[in-house]
DSSP file (Angstrom, degrees, kcal/mol; ACC not computed):
  #  RESIDUE AA STRUCTURE BP1 BP2  ACC     N-H-->O    O-->H-N    N-H-->O    O-->H-N    TCO  KAPPA ALPHA  PHI   PSI    X-CA   Y-CA   Z-CA
    1    1 A M              0   0    0      0, 0.0     2,-0.5     0, 0.0     0, 0.0   0.000 360.0 360.0 360.0 133.8  -67.3  168.5   24.7
    2    2 A T        -     0   0    0      2,-0.0     2,-0.4     0, 0.0     0, 0.0  -0.923 360.0-140.5-110.5 137.8  -66.5  166.5   27.7
    3    3 A S        -     0   0    0     -2,-0.5     2,-0.6     0, 0.0     0, 0.0  -0.795  12.5-134.0 -97.8 139.2  -66.8  162.8   27.7
    4    4 A H        -     0   0    0     -2,-0.4     2,-0.4     1,-0.0    -2,-0.0  -0.789  19.0-134.2 -91.3 126.3  -68.2  161.0   30.7
    5    5 A K        -     0   0    0     -2,-0.6     2,-0.4     3,-0.0    -1,-0.0  -0.652  18.0-157.8 -81.6 131.6  -66.2  158.0   31.7
    6    6 A T        -     0   0    0     -2,-0.4     2,-0.2     3,-0.0     3,-0.0  -0.852  27.3-102.5-106.7 147.0  -68.3  155.0   32.5
    7    7 A A        -     0   0    0     -2,-0.4     2,-0.3     1,-0.1    -1,-0.0  -0.456  34.7-121.3 -68.4 132.2  -67.0  152.2   34.6
    8    8 A Q        -     0   0    0     -2,-0.2    29,-2.0     1,-0.0     2,-0.3  -0.593  36.5-172.1 -72.5 131.0  -65.9  149.2   32.7
    9    9 A T  E     -A   36   0A   0     -2,-0.3     2,-0.3    27,-0.2    27,-0.2  -0.865   9.5-161.8-123.5 161.0  -67.8  146.1   33.8
   10   10 A M  E     -A   35   0A   0     25,-2.2    25,-2.6    -2,-0.3    -2,-0.0  -0.936  30.5 -94.6-136.5 160.1  -67.5  142.5   33.0
   11   11 A K     >  -     0   0    0     -2,-0.3     4,-2.2    23,-0.2     3,-0.4  -0.362  38.8-112.5 -68.7 153.6  -69.8  139.5   33.3
   12   12 A P  H  > S+     0   0    0      0, 0.0     4,-2.8     0, 0.0     5,-0.2   0.855 117.6  58.0 -56.3 -35.1  -69.4  137.4   36.4
   13   13 A A  H  > S+     0   0    0      2,-0.2     4,-2.0     1,-0.2     5,-0.1   0.899 107.3  46.9 -63.0 -39.9  -68.0  134.5   34.3
   14   14 A T  H  > S+     0   0    0     -3,-0.4     4,-2.3     2,-0.2    -1,-0.2   0.917 112.9  48.7 -67.1 -43.4  -65.2  136.7   33.1
   15   15 A A  H  X S+     0   0    0     -4,-2.2     4,-1.9     1,-0.2    -2,-0.2   0.911 110.7  50.9 -63.2 -42.3  -64.4  138.0   36.6
   16   16 A A  H  X>S+     0   0    0     -4,-2.8     5,-2.4     1,-0.2     4,-1.0   0.900 109.7  50.8 -62.0 -40.5  -64.4  134.4   38.0
   17   17 A K  H ><5S+     0   0    0     -4,-2.0     3,-0.6     1,-0.2    -1,-0.2   0.919 110.2  48.7 -63.2 -43.3  -62.0  133.4   35.2
   18   18 A K  H 3<5S+     0   0    0     -4,-2.3    -1,-0.2     1,-0.2    -2,-0.2   0.817 113.5  47.8 -66.4 -29.9  -59.7  136.3   36.0
   19   19 A L  H 3<5S-     0   0    0     -4,-1.9    -1,-0.2    -5,-0.2    -2,-0.2   0.591 111.6-122.7 -85.4 -11.5  -59.8  135.4   39.7
   20   20 A G  T <<5 +     0   0    0     -4,-1.0     2,-0.3    -3,-0.6    -3,-0.2   0.843  67.9 125.4  74.1  34.3  -59.2  131.7   39.0
   21   21 A V      < -     0   0    0     -5,-2.4     2,-0.6    -6,-0.1    -1,-0.3  -0.864  68.8-103.7-125.1 160.4  -62.3  130.4   40.7
   22   22 A Y    >   -     0   0    0     37,-0.8     3,-1.7    -2,-0.3     4,-0.4  -0.727  28.3-145.0 -83.3 117.9  -65.3  128.2   39.6
   23   23 A L  G >  S+     0   0    0     -2,-0.6     3,-1.9     1,-0.3    -1,-0.2   0.867  95.1  57.6 -54.5 -44.6  -68.3  130.6   39.0
   24   24 A Q  G 3  S+     0   0    0      1,-0.3    -1,-0.3    -3,-0.1     7,-0.0   0.686 103.9  54.7 -64.8 -16.5  -70.9  128.1   40.3
   25   25 A A  G <  S+     0   0    0     -3,-1.7    -1,-0.3    34,-0.1    -2,-0.2   0.500  89.7  96.6 -93.3  -4.9  -69.1  128.0   43.6
   26   26 A T  S <  S-     0   0    0     -3,-1.9     5,-0.1    -4,-0.4    25,-0.0  -0.411  89.7 -83.3 -81.1 161.0  -69.2  131.8   44.2
   27   27 A P    >>  -     0   0    0      0, 0.0     4,-1.8     0, 0.0     3,-0.9  -0.243  39.4-113.1 -61.4 152.9  -71.8  133.5   46.2
   28   28 A A  H 3> S+     0   0    0      1,-0.3     4,-1.9     2,-0.2     5,-0.2   0.860 115.5  57.9 -56.3 -40.0  -75.1  134.3   44.5
   29   29 A E  H 3> S+     0   0    0      1,-0.2     4,-0.8     2,-0.2    -1,-0.3   0.822 107.3  48.5 -64.9 -29.0  -74.5  138.1   44.7
   30   30 A F  H <4 S+     0   0    0     -3,-0.9     3,-0.3     1,-0.2    -1,-0.2   0.898 112.7  48.1 -72.8 -41.3  -71.3  137.7   42.7
   31   31 A Q  H  < S+     0   0    0     -4,-1.8    -2,-0.2     1,-0.2    -1,-0.2   0.770 111.7  49.9 -69.8 -27.0  -73.0  135.5   40.1
   32   32 A E  H  < S+     0   0    0     -4,-1.9     2,-0.3    -5,-0.2    -1,-0.2   0.674 104.0  56.9 -91.9 -18.1  -75.9  137.8   39.6
   33   33 A G  S  < S-     0   0    0     -4,-0.8     2,-0.2    -3,-0.3     0, 0.0  -0.757  82.3-103.1-118.2 161.9  -74.3  141.2   39.0
   34   34 A A        -     0   0    0     -2,-0.3     2,-0.5   -23,-0.1   -23,-0.2  -0.490  34.0-136.2 -74.3 149.8  -71.7  142.8   36.7
   35   35 A V  E     -A   10   0A   0    -25,-2.6   -25,-2.2    -2,-0.2     2,-0.1  -0.939  13.3-141.8-113.0 125.7  -68.3  143.3   38.2
   36   36 A S  E  >  -A    9   0A   0     -2,-0.5     4,-2.5   -27,-0.2   -27,-0.2  -0.408  25.1-112.8 -81.1 162.4  -66.5  146.6   37.6
   37   37 A R  H  > S+     0   0    0    -29,-2.0     4,-2.4     1,-0.2     5,-0.2   0.882 120.3  52.8 -59.9 -38.8  -62.7  146.8   37.0
   38   38 A T  H  > S+     0   0    0    -30,-0.3     4,-2.1     2,-0.2    -1,-0.2   0.913 109.1  48.2 -63.9 -43.7  -62.4  148.5   40.3
   39   39 A E  H  > S+     0   0    0      2,-0.2     4,-2.4     1,-0.2    -2,-0.2   0.901 110.9  51.3 -64.1 -40.5  -64.3  145.8   42.1
   40   40 A L  H  X S+     0   0    0     -4,-2.5     4,-2.1     2,-0.2    -2,-0.2   0.930 109.5  49.7 -62.2 -45.4  -62.1  143.1   40.4
   41   41 A N  H  X S+     0   0    0     -4,-2.4     4,-2.4     1,-0.2     5,-0.2   0.897 110.8  50.4 -59.7 -40.3  -58.9  144.9   41.5
   42   42 A A  H  X S+     0   0    0     -4,-2.1     4,-2.6     1,-0.2    -1,-0.2   0.899 109.5  50.5 -65.1 -40.6  -60.3  145.1   45.1
   43   43 A L  H  < S+     0   0    0     -4,-2.4    -1,-0.2     1,-0.2    -2,-0.2   0.863 113.2  46.9 -64.5 -35.3  -61.1  141.4   45.0
   44   44 A Q  H  < S+     0   0    0     -4,-2.1    -2,-0.2    -5,-0.2    -1,-0.2   0.883 118.8  38.2 -74.6 -39.0  -57.5  140.6   43.8
   45   45 A T  H  < S+     0   0    0     -4,-2.4    -2,-0.2     1,-0.2    -3,-0.2   0.848 134.7  18.3 -83.8 -34.3  -55.7  142.9   46.3
   46   46 A D  S  < S-     0   0    0     -4,-2.6    -1,-0.2    -5,-0.2    -2,-0.1  -0.625  82.8-162.7-136.2  75.6  -57.9  142.2   49.4
   47   47 A P        -     0   0    0      0, 0.0    -4,-0.1     0, 0.0    -3,-0.1  -0.323  18.3-122.3 -66.2 138.0  -59.8  139.0   48.8
   48   48 A P    >>  -     0   0    0      0, 0.0     4,-2.1     0, 0.0     3,-0.6  -0.232  33.4 -96.9 -70.1 168.6  -62.9  138.4   51.0
   49   49 A A  H 3> S+     0   0    0      1,-0.2     4,-2.6     2,-0.2     5,-0.2   0.863 122.8  55.8 -57.1 -40.0  -63.1  135.3   53.1
   50   50 A W  H 3> S+     0   0    0      1,-0.2     4,-2.1     2,-0.2    -1,-0.2   0.870 109.2  47.1 -64.2 -35.1  -65.2  133.4   50.6
   51   51 A L  H <> S+     0   0    0     -3,-0.6     4,-2.3     2,-0.2    -1,-0.2   0.898 111.5  49.8 -73.1 -40.7  -62.7  134.0   47.8
   52   52 A V  H  X S+     0   0    0     -4,-2.1     4,-1.7     2,-0.2    -2,-0.2   0.936 114.1  45.8 -60.8 -46.6  -59.7  132.9   50.0
   53   53 A E  H  X>S+     0   0    0     -4,-2.6     4,-3.0     1,-0.2     5,-0.5   0.899 112.0  51.2 -64.6 -41.6  -61.6  129.7   51.0
   54   54 A L  H  X5S+     0   0    0     -4,-2.1     4,-1.7    -5,-0.2    -1,-0.2   0.892 111.2  47.5 -64.3 -40.6  -62.6  129.0   47.4
   55   55 A R  H  <5S+     0   0    0     -4,-2.3    -1,-0.2     1,-0.2    -2,-0.2   0.836 116.8  45.0 -68.0 -31.9  -59.1  129.3   46.2
   56   56 A R  H  <5S+     0   0    0     -4,-1.7    -2,-0.2    -5,-0.2    -1,-0.2   0.919 130.9  15.8 -79.3 -45.2  -57.8  127.1   49.0
   57   57 A T  H  <5S+     0   0    0     -4,-3.0    30,-2.3     1,-0.2    31,-0.4   0.645  98.9 171.5-109.0 -17.6  -60.3  124.3   48.9
   58   58 A G     << -     0   0    0     -4,-1.7    -1,-0.2    -5,-0.5    28,-0.2  -0.394  63.7-138.6  87.8-170.0  -62.1  124.6   45.6
   59   59 A P        -     0   0    0      0, 0.0   -37,-0.8     0, 0.0    -1,-0.3   0.384  56.1-159.3 -68.3 148.1  -64.0  123.5   43.6
   60   60 A H  B     -B   85   0B   0     25,-3.3    25,-1.1    -2,-0.2   -39,-0.1  -0.769  14.5-115.0-105.4 147.0  -61.5  124.7   41.0
   61   61 A P    >>  -     0   0    0      0, 0.0     4,-2.2     0, 0.0     3,-0.7  -0.342  40.0 -97.9 -73.0 163.4  -62.1  125.4   37.3
   62   62 A R  H 3> S+     0   0    0      1,-0.2     4,-3.0     2,-0.2     5,-0.2   0.845 120.5  56.4 -55.0 -41.7  -60.3  123.2   34.7
   63   63 A P  H 3> S+     0   0    0      0, 0.0     4,-1.9     0, 0.0    -1,-0.2   0.899 110.9  45.2 -59.9 -36.7  -57.4  125.6   34.1
   64   64 A V  H <> S+     0   0    0     -3,-0.7     4,-2.4     2,-0.2    -2,-0.2   0.905 113.1  49.9 -71.0 -41.6  -56.5  125.6   37.8
   65   65 A I  H  X S+     0   0    0     -4,-2.2     4,-2.0     1,-0.2     5,-0.2   0.937 110.6  50.3 -60.6 -46.5  -56.8  121.8   38.0
   66   66 A A  H  X>S+     0   0    0     -4,-3.0     5,-2.4     1,-0.2     4,-1.1   0.911 111.1  48.7 -59.3 -43.4  -54.6  121.4   35.0
   67   67 A A  H  <5S+     0   0    0     -4,-1.9     3,-0.3    -5,-0.2    -1,-0.2   0.905 110.3  50.9 -64.0 -41.6  -52.0  123.7   36.5
   68   68 A K  H  <5S+     0   0    0     -4,-2.4    -1,-0.2     1,-0.2    -2,-0.2   0.840 115.3  43.0 -65.1 -32.2  -52.1  121.8   39.8
   69   69 A L  H  <5S-     0   0    0     -4,-2.0    -1,-0.2    -5,-0.2    -2,-0.2   0.586 110.5-122.2 -89.3 -11.1  -51.6  118.5   38.0
   70   70 A G  T  <5S+     0   0    0     -4,-1.1     2,-0.2    -3,-0.3    -3,-0.2   0.830  74.7 105.4  74.4  32.4  -48.9  119.9   35.7
   71   71 A I  S   <S-     0   0    0     -5,-2.4    -1,-0.3    -6,-0.2    -2,-0.1  -0.785  72.2 -91.0-132.8 177.1  -50.8  119.0   32.5
   72   72 A S     >  -     0   0    0     -2,-0.2     4,-1.5    32,-0.2     5,-0.1  -0.426  32.4-114.6 -86.4 165.3  -52.8  120.8   29.8
   73   73 A I  H  > S+     0   0    0      1,-0.2     4,-1.9     2,-0.2     5,-0.1   0.880 120.9  54.3 -64.6 -37.9  -56.6  121.4   29.8
   74   74 A A  H  > S+     0   0    0      1,-0.2     4,-2.5     2,-0.2    -1,-0.2   0.876 103.8  56.2 -62.7 -36.5  -56.8  119.1   26.8
   75   75 A G  H  > S+     0   0    0      2,-0.2     4,-1.6     1,-0.2    -1,-0.2   0.867 104.3  52.9 -62.7 -36.7  -55.0  116.4   28.8
   76   76 A L  H  <>S+     0   0    0     -4,-1.5     5,-2.6     2,-0.2     4,-0.3   0.936 109.4  48.5 -61.4 -46.3  -57.7  116.8   31.5
   77   77 A A  H ><5S+     0   0    0     -4,-1.9     3,-1.5     1,-0.2    -2,-0.2   0.910 109.6  51.6 -61.8 -43.0  -60.3  116.2   28.9
   78   78 A R  H 3<5S+     0   0    0     -4,-2.5    -1,-0.2     1,-0.3    -2,-0.2   0.835 108.7  52.7 -62.6 -30.9  -58.5  113.1   27.5
   79   79 A G  T 3<5S-     0   0    0     -4,-1.6    -1,-0.3    -5,-0.2    -2,-0.2   0.478 121.2-110.0 -83.0  -2.1  -58.3  111.8   31.1
   80   80 A G  T < 5S+     0   0    0     -3,-1.5     2,-0.9    -4,-0.3    -3,-0.2   0.575  72.0 139.6  87.3   9.8  -62.1  112.2   31.4
   81   81 A V      < +     0   0    0     -5,-2.6    -1,-0.2    -6,-0.2    -2,-0.1  -0.780   7.9 143.5 -90.4 106.1  -62.0  115.1   33.9
   82   82 A T        +     0   0    0     -2,-0.9     2,-0.2    -3,-0.1    -1,-0.2   0.550  50.6  69.8-117.3 -15.1  -64.8  117.5   32.8
   83   83 A D  S    S-     0   0    0     -3,-0.2     2,-0.1     1,-0.1   -23,-0.1  -0.602  90.6 -90.2-103.8 164.4  -66.1  118.8   36.1
   84   84 A A        -     0   0    0     -2,-0.2     2,-0.3   -25,-0.1    -1,-0.1  -0.439  44.0-154.2 -67.8 145.8  -64.6  121.1   38.7
   85   85 A L  B     -B   60   0B   0    -25,-1.1   -25,-3.3    -2,-0.1     2,-0.1  -0.911  10.5-122.9-123.6 151.6  -62.6  119.3   41.4
   86   86 A T     >  -     0   0    0     -2,-0.3     4,-2.2   -27,-0.3   -28,-0.3  -0.410  33.9-105.8 -82.0 167.1  -61.8  120.2   45.0
   87   87 A T  H  > S+     0   0    0    -30,-2.3     4,-2.7     1,-0.2     5,-0.2   0.890 123.1  55.4 -59.1 -39.5  -58.3  120.5   46.3
   88   88 A E  H  > S+     0   0    0    -31,-0.4     4,-2.1     1,-0.2    -1,-0.2   0.902 108.1  47.4 -60.6 -42.8  -58.8  117.2   48.1
   89   89 A Q  H  > S+     0   0    0      2,-0.2     4,-2.1     1,-0.2    -1,-0.2   0.884 111.7  50.2 -67.3 -38.7  -59.8  115.5   44.8
   90   90 A V  H  X S+     0   0    0     -4,-2.2     4,-2.1     2,-0.2    -2,-0.2   0.924 111.1  49.0 -64.6 -44.3  -56.8  116.9   43.0
   91   91 A D  H  X S+     0   0    0     -4,-2.7     4,-2.2     1,-0.2    -2,-0.2   0.883 109.2  53.0 -62.5 -38.3  -54.5  115.7   45.7
   92   92 A A  H  X S+     0   0    0     -4,-2.1     4,-2.8     2,-0.2     5,-0.2   0.898 107.8  51.2 -63.9 -40.2  -56.1  112.3   45.5
   93   93 A L  H  X S+     0   0    0     -4,-2.1     4,-2.5     1,-0.2    -2,-0.2   0.907 109.6  50.3 -62.2 -41.5  -55.5  112.2   41.8
   94   94 A K  H  < S+     0   0    0     -4,-2.1    -2,-0.2     2,-0.2    -1,-0.2   0.908 113.3  46.0 -62.5 -41.6  -51.8  113.1   42.4
   95   95 A D  H  < S+     0   0    0     -4,-2.2    -2,-0.2     1,-0.2    -1,-0.2   0.904 116.7  43.2 -68.3 -42.1  -51.5  110.3   45.0
   96   96 A E  H  < S-     0   0    0     -4,-2.8    -2,-0.2    -5,-0.2    -1,-0.2   0.846  87.1-163.7 -71.3 -34.2  -53.2  107.7   42.8
   97   97 A M     <  -     0   0    0     -4,-2.5    -3,-0.1    -5,-0.2    -4,-0.1   0.950  13.6-151.0  45.1  66.4  -51.3  108.8   39.7
   98   98 A P    >>  -     0   0    0      0, 0.0     4,-2.0     0, 0.0     3,-0.6  -0.167  24.6-104.1 -61.0 161.5  -53.6  107.0   37.2
   99   99 A E  H 3> S+     0   0    0      1,-0.3     4,-2.4     2,-0.2     5,-0.2   0.869 120.0  54.9 -56.9 -41.7  -52.1  105.9   33.9
  100  100 A W  H 3> S+     0   0    0      1,-0.2     4,-2.1     2,-0.2    -1,-0.3   0.868 107.9  50.2 -62.9 -35.2  -53.7  108.7   31.9
  101  101 A L  H <> S+     0   0    0     -3,-0.6     4,-1.9     2,-0.2    -1,-0.2   0.899 109.6  50.0 -70.7 -40.2  -52.1  111.3   34.3
  102  102 A K  H  < S+     0   0    0     -4,-2.0    -2,-0.2     1,-0.2    -1,-0.2   0.926 112.2  49.0 -59.3 -44.4  -48.6  109.7   34.0
  103  103 A K  H  < S+     0   0    0     -4,-2.4    -2,-0.2     1,-0.2    -1,-0.2   0.897 110.6  49.5 -64.0 -41.7  -49.0  109.7   30.2
  104  104 A E  H  <        0   0    0     -4,-2.1    -1,-0.2     1,-0.3    -2,-0.2   0.817 360.0 360.0 -69.7 -30.7  -50.0  113.4   30.1
  105  105 A R     <        0   0    0     -4,-1.9    -1,-0.3    -5,-0.1    -2,-0.2   0.494 360.0 360.0 -74.4 360.0  -47.2  114.5   32.3
């Protein structure tokens, strides 16, 4: 008996998480289809223009925002940050350094 290998696929949300991007900001074709392991590897090694731009300017998912601010995801929630933020918004938070951010750091 020979077994046929099927390509491992993942939901777009899982692929977006692995790529460190906010799913709702990705192109519709990415959001609507399953992503194979091969496609994910290709996106990681040779990212298309939309992925490069999304990683550079955002909006970013909470884990990325937390890392950029040097705090935990729970710290973001305590600070009232529940939505995705752009790089510009994250930089503004760093410049303003609100009290909750000082406390979380």
